[in-house]
N, C-alpha and C positions, 0 to 999 in steps of 0.2 A: 506494499499501500504506499503511495506516496504523499507524502505531508509536508503541505506548505506552512511558513511562518508566516504570519500575518506582517504586513510591512508596516514598519513604524507612519510611514505618512497614511497607511490607511487608519488605523487606532486614532491618529492624532487627528484627523479627520471627523472621525466619529467623536473625539471629545471636544473638537471646538465646536460641531454642531451642539453638542450637549450643554458647552458651556455658552453658546450666544442664548437658547433658549431661557439658559439662568440669567443673563444679561436682561433680557427683556420683561422681567418681573419677578424671578425667582418662581419659576412655576418647577417643580422637583419631580413632577409626576407625568412629564412628555417621555416617551418613548419613540426610538428608532426601531424598525424593523430592516435585519439584514439576512438574505439568503447568500449561504455559501456553497460555490459547488464543489470542494474539496474541503480536507479536513485543515484543521485550525491549528495552530499552538499559538496558546494564551499562556501566560506566567501560569504555573503548575500542572497544565495538563492541556489535552489535544480535544479540540470542538470537531466532532464530526460533521461530515459535509449537512447542512441544511439550515433551517431557519431559526434565528433567535432572536429575542429582542434585549434593546440595548438601553438602561435609563440613568440617568446620573443623580445621585443622591448625595448626603451628607455622611460621612464620618464621624465615630464618637470625638475627633479632635476638631470638628468641623472641616474636614477635606472635603473634597469631592473624591466620589466613587462610583466606579464603573459597574453596575449589575449586570448581569448576563441573565437571561430567563430562554426557558425551551421556546419551544414554537405557540405553545397555547397558554404562555405565561402563567402555567402553574407549577414549578419546579424553578427554584433559583439554582444555576449552576456555578454560577464565581461573581465574587464581589471584589474589585480590581482598585486599590488606592491609584490615583493620579497624578502626574509628576508633569511639572512645568518645562518646556524644552524651549530653549533659545535656537532660533534662525542664525548660521552664521551668515556671512556677508559673501565668504565665498559661494553660496548657493544661492544668493540673491538673483534676482533675474536682472539682465545687463541691459540698458539702454542704449541706443546710437545717439550720439551726439559730442 
């Protein structure tokens, strides 16, 4: 079985989307449905290909936490603390000029 690691950019995009929801009024119960065509590695486990729900919540120390649920949102699969990542200037888009 071929296992692919979830690219940091994809997870960062999901987290950014969740952060945008938080910034628009503090709504913590919004969810994003994601379907993976292949198995995906997350910290501590592998998610089999399928559909999952991602939500953003607050942890005990008020840090943002990504919660991952099964397709029907009846079982919590993982709760992962978020981190802040800085984008280096080397990766920034270049403009002509």
